[in-house]
NUPATI-310972 format. One line per field, with one value per residue: residue number from 1; x, y, z of N, C-alpha, C in turn. Coordinates in steps of 0.1 Angstrom, whole numbers. Layout:
REM NUPATI-310972
i [NUM:...]
n_east [X:...]
n_north [Y:...]
n_up [Z:...]
ca_east [X:...]
ca_north [Y:...]
ca_up [Z:...]
c_east [X:...]
c_north [Y:...]
c_up [Z:...]
***
This chain:
REM NUPATI-310972
i [1:2:3:4:5:6:7:8:9:10:11:12:13:14:15:16:17:18:19:20:21:22:23:24:25:26:27:28:29:30:31:32:33:34:35:36:37:38:39:40:41:42:43:44:45:46:47:48:49:50:51:52:53:54:55:56:57:58:59:60:61:62:63:64:65:66:67:68:69:70:71:72:73:74:75:76:77:78:79:80:81:82:83:84:85:86:87:88:89:90:91:92:93:94:95:96:97:98:99:100:101:102:103:104:105:106:107:108:109:110:111:112:113:114:115:116:117:118:119:120:121:122:123:124:125:126:127:128:129:130:131:132:133:134:135:136:137:138:139:140:141:142:143:144:145:146:147:148:149:150:151:152:153:154:155:156:157:158:159:160:161:162:163:164:165:166:167:168:169:170:171:172:173:174:175:176:177:178:179:180:181:182:183:184:185:186:187:188:189:190:191:192:193:194:195:196:197:198:199:200:201:202:203:204:205:206:207:208:209:210:211:212:213:214:215:216:217:218:219:220:221:222:223:224:225:226:227:228:229:230:231:232:233:234:235:236:237:238:239:240:241:242:243:244:245:246:247:248:249:250:251:252:253:254:255:256:257:258:259:260:261:262:263:264:265:266:267:268:269:270:271:272:273:274:275:276:277:278:279:280:281:282:283:284:285:286:287:288:289:290:291:292:293:294:295:296:297:298:299:300:301:302:303:304:305:306:307:308:309:310:311:312:313:314:315:316:317:318:319:320:321:322:323:324:325:326:327:328:329:330:331:332:333:334:335:336:337:338:339:340:341:342:343:344:345:346:347:348:349:350:351:352:353:354:355:356:357:358:359:360:361:362:363:364:365:366:367:368:369:370:371:372:373:374:375:376:377:378:379:380:381:382:383:384:385:386:387:388:389:390:391:392:393:394:395:396:397:398:399:400:401:402:403:404:405:406:407:408:409:410:411:412:413:414:415:416:417:418:419:420:421:422:423:424:425:426]
n_east [8:3:4:10:5:3:28:28:14:9:-5:-37:-58:-80:-81:-82:-86:-84:-95:-109:-129:-140:-155:-164:-139:-129:-108:-86:-63:-74:-102:-107:-98:-115:-140:-148:-153:-156:-170:-162:-178:-199:-186:-180:-190:-175:-164:-185:-194:-176:-174:-193:-184:-158:-166:-176:-152:-139:-156:-149:-128:-104:-73:-62:-62:-60:-56:-58:-45:-60:-43:-51:-75:-68:-51:-63:-57:-26:-6:-27:-46:-73:-95:-117:-112:-89:-98:-115:-97:-83:-104:-110:-86:-85:-108:-102:-83:-98:-114:-97:-82:-53:-40:-29:-12:-13:4:3:-17:-21:-34:-31:-30:-48:-34:-8:-7:-13:10:27:29:45:67:77:100:90:68:78:91:68:54:70:69:42:43:59:41:21:35:38:11:0:18:21:3:3:19:28:36:29:46:42:18:19:40:51:29:16:34:35:8:2:19:25:3:-17:-41:-43:-43:-17:-28:-10:4:25:51:78:101:91:76:97:111:91:88:114:113:94:107:127:110:99:121:129:106:108:131:123:100:111:131:116:99:117:127:103:90:108:123:100:87:85:76:84:76:73:48:50:33:31:35:31:51:49:68:70:66:66:82:108:141:137:129:105:101:122:115:91:101:117:97:83:103:121:118:123:148:163:162:175:201:210:211:194:178:164:148:152:165:191:207:230:223:231:218:193:196:188:165:140:120:104:90:63:37:17:-4:-20:-23:-12:6:12:46:48:42:14:6:17:4:-22:-21:-16:-40:-45:-54:-82:-86:-81:-106:-128:-130:-107:-100:-104:-133:-125:-106:-81:-58:-58:-32:-19:4:24:23:34:60:68:68:89:110:111:119:144:159:158:158:141:113:80:49:18:1:-20:-43:-65:-96:-116:-149:-180:-201:-192:-183:-158:-141:-138:-122:-100:-91:-86:-66:-45:-39:-30:-7:7:11:27:50:57:64:86:105:102:98:70:47:21:-12:-34:-65:-78:-108:-121:-147:-168:-156:-145:-128:-107:-98:-115:-139:-169:-176:-160:-159:-145:-150:-153:-176:-205:-215:-243:-247:-267:-282:-262:-261:-245:-237:-228:-207:-205:-179:-168:-174:-159:-133:-130:-131:-107:-88:-90:-82:-55:-43:-44:-32:2:11:31:56:76:71:58:26:10]
n_north [-12:24:39:44:37:62:71:59:81:102:133:141:165:194:228:262:298:326:352:346:329:334:359:393:405:433:450:450:455:444:444:471:475:460:472:488:471:437:423:407:405:385:363:329:326:312:317:316:291:271:247:229:229:218:193:185:184:163:142:137:120:131:139:162:198:228:261:297:323:353:382:409:406:396:416:444:471:487:471:464:438:417:403:386:376:362:342:330:318:301:283:273:260:241:227:215:197:181:169:152:163:175:206:228:255:287:318:342:353:369:392:423:441:471:492:486:485:512:524:517:490:459:471:487:487:487:470:444:442:444:422:401:403:397:370:359:361:344:319:316:314:293:274:250:233:233:219:223:250:273:300:323:326:320:341:350:355:374:396:401:404:426:447:444:433:447:439:432:448:473:480:487:490:474:478:465:469:475:452:433:443:440:412:405:416:399:375:380:385:360:344:356:349:322:316:328:313:287:293:302:280:261:270:271:247:223:198:195:189:208:221:244:261:276:286:289:298:276:274:255:262:261:253:275:284:311:322:338:333:323:339:344:319:318:340:329:307:319:333:310:297:315:325:302:295:316:312:288:293:316:340:367:370:388:403:431:433:426:408:397:376:360:353:343:318:284:285:269:242:226:223:240:237:253:244:247:249:249:270:287:296:325:358:361:341:350:374:365:350:369:382:403:401:384:350:315:294:266:229:219:238:256:272:298:301:287:266:230:208:181:165:185:191:168:170:194:186:167:184:202:185:176:199:211:192:187:178:177:194:195:222:235:226:225:231:256:250:252:236:211:192:187:184:159:144:161:159:131:128:145:134:109:117:128:104:90:106:103:76:77:86:110:130:133:146:154:164:189:197:224:238:233:243:265:299:333:345:365:391:381:376:361:344:323:288:267:247:215:213:229:263:281:313:330:316:303:276:244:222:189:183:160:153:155:130:115:124:115:87:85:92:69:50:56:55:31:5:-7:-38:-52:-43:-18:-25:-13:-16:-22]
n_up [0:-4:19:54:89:115:140:175:199:183:174:167:155:155:144:156:158:180:174:152:159:185:188:193:200:207:212:196:167:145:148:146:120:104:105:83:64:60:87:119:141:162:154:156:181:199:224:242:238:241:256:245:219:221:228:203:189:203:196:171:173:179:196:204:205:188:197:201:222:228:229:232:245:269:279:276:279:282:305:321:330:322:344:339:313:318:335:317:298:314:321:295:287:308:302:278:287:305:287:274:254:242:248:222:219:205:205:192:167:142:153:171:203:205:216:211:183:177:181:161:158:149:139:158:184:210:210:207:232:249:241:248:276:279:270:290:312:302:303:331:338:324:318:333:323:295:269:243:223:198:188:170:145:111:102:79:62:77:76:48:40:55:46:19:3:16:28:55:87:91:66:45:12:-12:0:3:19:44:49:51:73:92:93:101:127:138:138:157:179:182:188:213:228:228:243:267:276:278:298:319:325:331:355:372:369:371:350:335:303:274:242:217:187:154:129:97:67:41:7:-23:-48:-82:-110:-138:-172:-176:-158:-160:-157:-132:-111:-97:-86:-68:-51:-40:-27:-7:6:17:33:45:72:88:79:88:116:117:107:120:107:92:62:38:10:12:36:58:84:108:134:159:182:177:166:163:178:179:185:170:137:126:103:81:55:24:-4:-39:-62:-93:-101:-110:-122:-122:-105:-80:-77:-75:-52:-33:-33:-50:-75:-91:-79:-88:-103:-104:-104:-92:-74:-43:-27:-23:-42:-40:-54:-52:-41:-33:-37:-36:-9:3:-7:5:32:31:24:46:66:56:55:81:102:123:145:130:130:115:114:103:78:52:34:18:14:9:0:6:-13:-22:0:11:-7:-7:20:21:1:11:36:29:16:38:53:35:35:61:61:46:63:75:104:116:138:144:133:124:114:95:95:128:128:108:104:110:83:82:60:41:53:65:46:33:39:59:78:95:108:100:104:113:111:120:140:153:153:151:126:116:88:60:57:82:95:78:84:110:105:90:108:125:107:102:127:141:163:160:146:159:183:169:144:115:108:78]
ca_east [0:11:3:12:-1:12:34:21:15:6:-16:-48:-66:-86:-74:-90:-78:-93:-103:-117:-141:-145:-164:-163:-125:-130:-96:-74:-62:-83:-116:-108:-96:-126:-152:-151:-154:-163:-168:-162:-190:-199:-179:-186:-194:-168:-162:-197:-198:-164:-176:-199:-175:-148:-172:-176:-138:-136:-164:-142:-117:-91:-68:-55:-70:-52:-63:-49:-48:-61:-35:-59:-86:-61:-45:-70:-49:-12:-3:-40:-51:-87:-97:-127:-105:-79:-106:-120:-87:-81:-115:-108:-75:-89:-118:-95:-76:-109:-120:-86:-77:-41:-41:-17:-15:-7:5:0:-23:-24:-40:-23:-38:-48:-24:5:-9:-13:24:35:29:58:78:82:107:82:59:86:92:55:50:78:63:30:47:63:29:14:42:35:-3:-5:30:20:-7:4:32:32:33:33:48:36:12:21:46:53:16:14:42:32:-6:1:27:25:-11:-25:-54:-43:-38:-23:-33:-1:6:37:62:87:110:84:73:109:113:81:92:126:109:87:118:133:100:98:133:128:95:113:140:115:92:120:137:106:94:128:128:91:87:120:120:88:90:77:81:80:79:66:41:48:24:39:28:38:53:51:76:62:73:66:91:121:152:133:129:94:103:131:107:82:109:121:84:81:113:130:118:130:162:170:163:185:214:213:213:181:181:153:152:157:169:201:212:235:217:234:209:181:199:184:154:128:120:97:85:49:35:3:-3:-33:-24:-1:4:23:56:49:36:0:5:20:-7:-34:-19:-17:-53:-45:-62:-90:-79:-85:-119:-129:-132:-95:-98:-114:-143:-118:-96:-68:-57:-54:-19:-15:18:32:23:44:73:71:72:102:120:113:126:158:166:158:160:133:99:70:35:10:-7:-33:-45:-79:-102:-129:-158:-193:-209:-186:-182:-144:-133:-134:-110:-89:-86:-80:-53:-35:-35:-22:6:13:16:39:62:62:70:99:114:99:94:57:41:7:-19:-45:-73:-84:-109:-132:-160:-167:-152:-142:-116:-100:-103:-125:-151:-175:-181:-153:-164:-135:-153:-159:-190:-211:-221:-254:-243:-279:-286:-250:-262:-234:-242:-217:-207:-202:-165:-165:-174:-147:-120:-130:-126:-93:-80:-89:-74:-41:-37:-45:-20:11:9:40:65:86:67:47:16:5]
ca_north [0:36:47:37:43:72:65:61:94:112:142:143:176:205:241:274:309:334:363:340:321:339:370:404:409:447:458:448:462:438:449:484:474:453:480:494:460:425:423:394:405:374:352:316:326:301:321:312:277:263:234:220:228:208:180:181:180:150:133:133:111:138:139:175:209:240:273:308:332:367:391:421:403:395:429:454:483:484:468:461:425:415:390:377:370:353:331:323:310:289:274:267:250:230:219:207:186:173:161:144:171:182:220:232:269:298:330:354:349:381:404:431:450:484:501:483:489:526:529:512:475:452:480:495:478:485:459:432:442:441:408:392:404:389:356:354:359:332:308:315:310:281:265:238:224:233:213:227:264:280:314:332:320:326:354:354:360:386:407:403:409:440:457:442:432:457:434:431:461:486:482:494:482:475:482:453:472:474:438:426:448:434:398:404:418:387:365:383:383:345:339:360:341:308:316:332:302:277:297:303:267:253:274:269:233:215:185:195:190:217:223:256:263:286:280:296:294:271:272:247:271:253:259:281:289:325:327:339:333:316:349:342:307:322:348:320:299:328:334:298:292:325:326:290:296:325:305:277:298:328:352:371:374:391:411:445:433:416:410:386:376:347:350:336:305:272:288:263:228:219:231:240:239:255:241:247:250:251:282:288:306:336:371:359:333:358:384:358:346:382:387:415:398:372:337:305:288:252:218:217:249:258:283:310:301:281:253:219:202:172:161:196:190:158:176:204:179:162:195:207:174:175:212:216:181:189:172:186:194:202:230:239:221:223:237:263:242:253:224:198:183:185:183:145:141:169:152:118:130:151:124:99:124:128:91:86:113:96:63:80:89:124:129:141:142:159:170:197:201:237:241:225:248:277:310:346:344:378:400:374:376:349:336:310:278:257:239:202:216:241:272:290:325:336:309:297:262:237:210:182:180:146:152:153:116:109:127:105:74:85:91:55:43:59:55:18:0:-15:-53:-55:-32:-15:-29:-5:-24:-16]
ca_up [0:-4:31:66:101:121:152:188:205:172:178:158:161:147:147:156:164:189:167:141:164:198:187:203:203:204:217:188:155:134:150:140:105:97:106:71:54:64:102:126:150:171:148:158:195:207:238:251:234:239:261:235:207:224:227:189:185:208:189:158:176:180:210:207:200:186:200:204:233:223:238:235:255:282:283:267:281:285:319:328:325:325:352:332:302:323:339:305:292:323:319:282:288:317:295:269:294:310:275:268:242:246:242:214:221:197:213:184:154:133:159:181:210:199:222:204:169:176:182:150:157:150:135:170:194:222:208:211:247:255:237:257:290:278:269:303:319:297:308:345:340:317:315:340:316:281:265:229:220:185:192:160:134:97:102:65:57:85:71:34:39:61:40:4:-3:22:32:69:92:89:52:36:0:-20:7:7:29:57:51:56:87:101:95:110:141:143:141:170:189:184:196:227:234:229:255:279:280:283:310:330:329:338:369:379:368:367:344:326:289:266:229:210:173:147:119:85:56:30:-6:-33:-60:-93:-121:-148:-184:-175:-147:-167:-148:-119:-100:-88:-78:-57:-42:-33:-17:4:14:25:42:50:87:94:75:97:129:116:104:128:98:86:48:30:-2:16:50:61:97:115:147:164:194:172:160:170:187:176:188:159:126:124:89:76:41:18:-19:-48:-70:-103:-98:-120:-116:-119:-93:-69:-75:-70:-38:-25:-34:-57:-87:-88:-78:-97:-101:-110:-96:-85:-65:-32:-29:-23:-53:-37:-61:-44:-45:-22:-39:-31:5:6:-10:15:44:29:24:60:73:52:58:95:111:135:143:123:133:105:123:96:65:49:22:19:5:16:-4:11:-23:-24:12:14:-15:-1:32:18:-6:20:47:22:14:51:57:27:40:74:57:40:74:81:118:117:151:146:121:128:103:96:109:135:124:100:112:103:76:80:50:33:60:70:35:31:48:61:89:95:112:94:114:109:119:126:152:159:153:145:119:110:74:58:58:96:97:70:91:121:99:86:121:129:97:103:140:147:169:152:148:170:186:159:130:109:101:65]
c_east [9:9:7:6:9:17:25:24:12:-6:-25:-56:-73:-80:-85:-81:-88:-101:-112:-129:-147:-156:-161:-149:-124:-118:-84:-74:-71:-97:-117:-107:-108:-139:-157:-153:-162:-160:-169:-174:-189:-191:-187:-191:-187:-166:-173:-200:-187:-166:-182:-191:-164:-153:-173:-162:-135:-144:-158:-131:-104:-86:-60:-64:-61:-61:-53:-54:-48:-55:-44:-71:-80:-56:-50:-63:-36:-10:-16:-46:-65:-90:-107:-121:-96:-87:-111:-110:-83:-92:-114:-97:-78:-99:-112:-89:-87:-115:-109:-82:-65:-41:-28:-19:-7:-7:1:-5:-29:-28:-29:-33:-37:-37:-10:4:-8:1:33:36:43:70:84:88:98:73:66:88:79:51:58:73:50:33:51:51:22:21:39:21:-6:6:29:11:-5:19:37:27:38:34:40:31:14:28:49:40:14:21:37:18:-7:8:30:11:-20:-39:-54:-39:-23:-27:-23:2:20:49:71:96:103:80:85:113:104:85:104:123:102:97:124:123:98:109:133:117:100:122:132:107:100:126:127:101:105:129:115:88:98:117:108:92:80:84:75:84:71:59:40:38:32:30:37:39:57:59:66:71:74:75:105:131:149:131:117:94:112:123:98:90:113:108:82:91:122:130:126:144:170:172:174:199:219:216:199:185:168:157:158:163:180:206:218:230:219:224:197:184:195:172:141:130:113:93:70:46:20:4:-17:-33:-11:-4:15:33:58:42:21:-2:7:9:-20:-33:-20:-31:-55:-53:-71:-82:-86:-99:-119:-129:-119:-91:-108:-123:-136:-106:-82:-67:-52:-41:-14:0:28:33:33:58:77:75:86:113:122:121:141:166:168:160:153:119:90:56:28:-1:-20:-32:-60:-83:-115:-138:-172:-202:-204:-184:-167:-135:-129:-122:-98:-83:-79:-66:-42:-30:-27:-8:14:19:27:51:67:69:84:109:112:93:82:50:27:1:-32:-53:-79:-97:-120:-145:-158:-164:-149:-128:-110:-106:-114:-138:-156:-179:-173:-156:-154:-139:-157:-173:-194:-217:-232:-252:-255:-282:-274:-251:-250:-241:-230:-218:-203:-187:-160:-164:-162:-134:-119:-126:-112:-84:-79:-81:-59:-35:-40:-32:-11:8:19:49:76:83:56:37:10:-8]
c_north [12:45:38:44:52:66:67:75:105:120:144:154:184:218:252:286:319:344:357:333:327:349:380:408:424:455:456:455:457:443:463:484:469:462:486:484:449:423:409:394:394:362:339:315:315:304:317:297:267:249:225:219:218:194:175:177:166:139:128:123:117:137:152:186:222:252:285:316:347:377:403:418:402:408:440:468:479:483:465:449:424:402:381:370:359:340:323:313:298:279:266:256:238:221:210:194:176:164:153:150:179:196:223:247:279:311:342:350:361:393:410:439:464:493:498:488:504:532:523:497:469:460:488:485:476:473:446:431:438:427:398:392:395:374:351:352:347:319:305:310:296:270:251:228:224:228:217:242:267:295:324:324:327:340:359:360:374:398:411:409:423:451:455:442:443:452:431:445:461:490:489:484:485:481:471:456:471:459:430:430:441:419:396:406:406:376:367:381:368:340:343:352:327:307:319:320:291:280:297:289:259:257:270:254:225:201:185:197:199:220:236:257:274:280:289:290:289:269:264:256:262:260:264:286:304:331:328:341:328:326:347:329:310:330:339:312:307:330:322:296:302:326:314:290:305:319:294:282:309:341:354:376:375:400:425:445:422:419:397:387:363:343:342:322:294:274:282:248:219:228:229:244:241:254:240:244:250:263:282:299:316:348:369:351:341:368:377:354:358:387:400:414:386:359:327:300:274:241:215:228:250:270:296:310:296:267:242:213:193:167:172:195:179:163:186:197:173:173:200:197:175:188:215:205:183:181:182:183:201:209:235:232:219:231:244:256:242:241:211:188:179:182:168:141:148:162:139:119:135:142:113:105:124:115:86:93:107:83:65:85:103:122:138:136:147:164:176:202:215:236:232:230:261:289:322:344:357:386:394:373:363:340:323:300:266:246:225:203:229:250:281:303:333:329:303:282:256:224:202:181:165:144:151:138:109:112:117:91:74:85:76:47:44:58:42:14:-8:-30:-58:-43:-30:-19:-21:-13:-16:-22]
c_up [0:8:43:78:108:135:165:193:195:176:166:163:150:152:147:159:170:181:157:146:177:196:197:208:199:206:208:175:144:136:144:125:98:97:93:60:59:79:108:135:161:166:150:173:203:221:247:248:234:245:251:222:209:224:212:184:190:201:176:161:178:195:213:200:200:188:202:215:227:233:242:244:269:288:274:268:286:300:327:322:330:332:345:320:307:328:327:299:301:321:306:282:297:310:285:276:300:299:268:255:246:239:235:212:212:205:206:171:148:141:169:190:204:204:216:190:167:176:171:149:158:145:146:180:207:222:211:226:254:253:246:271:290:278:283:313:315:303:323:347:335:315:322:333:301:278:251:227:206:189:183:148:121:97:88:59:64:79:57:33:45:53:25:-2:3:27:47:74:93:75:43:24:-6:-13:12:18:43:60:56:70:97:103:103:124:146:145:154:181:192:192:210:234:237:242:267:284:286:297:322:335:336:352:377:380:363:361:335:312:281:253:223:196:167:135:107:76:45:18:-15:-46:-71:-104:-132:-160:-184:-164:-152:-156:-134:-108:-91:-80:-66:-46:-34:-23:-5:13:23:36:49:65:93:91:85:111:128:114:114:119:91:72:41:19:2:30:52:76:102:129:154:176:189:168:169:179:182:179:178:148:125:110:86:61:36:3:-26:-57:-81:-99:-109:-114:-114:-107:-80:-66:-70:-56:-29:-25:-42:-71:-84:-88:-88:-94:-107:-100:-87:-76:-54:-35:-30:-32:-50:-44:-52:-50:-34:-25:-34:-16:9:4:0:28:43:30:38:68:69:55:72:105:124:134:136:128:121:113:117:82:62:37:24:9:12:12:1:0:-25:-12:15:6:-10:11:29:11:3:31:41:20:27:55:48:31:53:71:51:50:80:94:120:130:154:133:127:116:105:88:115:129:115:109:103:96:72:69:40:40:64:58:33:43:49:71:86:100:106:105:108:118:125:140:160:160:146:138:113:95:72:60:73:99:90:78:103:116:95:98:125:120:99:117:148:152:159:155:158:172:175:145:125:102:89:61]
***
């Protein structure tokens, strides 16, 4: 067969992020940014429904749940933390553990507290200092119960969407210099958070094992006859791997930014990978990916125009393994498909690719499907439907899609016990 079962201890999960599901995150830059366009509003009302939503995750047969902590909910004003928000996140993490779902926690997923954004966001050194203080507080509060942290979600998207495409706050366009500065700041913020959490937990909980990584957005950039000299292929590769290359080498290298920073070297315990699509490596592919021109349509694309490419997923896993020699967690993978006609094949093809990569020796330790339920998809609003559970935004009712049952079956298929110790039963 062309697939194999995943190893014991493998994390099967679904993924969410705070601003996309909680609703009412009124103290961050995204809330302000979205008021003139597509609004999150109550989103999926996860903040009030997390107990029953976690039951839905458990019913899928998953053993882990990816969530993020909304910094602006915890610290709506600089230096002033909200007791109700703190209590909510304690309840959420405890509920995960009570339901045998290992919490996989993201510290920053695209949003910034308004008080940070108003001072320049990641382009201001004060944000890095404030974020590190927040991270230290998170370690003290939750480090006894959380074993896996993603420091920053999709830093490459965050920088590019904010300062190239202009579809994320602060909405600047075609400023590669600012995009590179932003991503360099995110690299430094990640490295500081990495050291802070490890140092704090080693002092407070000696012997406790914790892993920290980062989750870039990886695109399979396909060769194109229109990519003269391979320039767009090189740009795409730097987009994919530039953050991890910096952490691996200790040197930050972007088109407009160079810095030797030995203090960042080695500051990751695992590679987190968010993978959704393939794109042609040419000017049209880059512009489509940035959302500056209409994306693809057709049977091989998602509702929001992302072309499916499961072989590219397998190749990305192999490359991450060969380049960085770290464990890999697939922290997001999914498709916008309101009709649920394509999700089953998408899931099947991508999990087959995952298992083939594992069989080839790639150390893959977890897979998180994006997403548990429909949610607010940033500048695309509530229209893209990524959920295994459909959300009626008027009633907030959750309805399982057919692909939810398929995912449950695939988890069983790929995680049955080995026939004997050390023998991968095929």
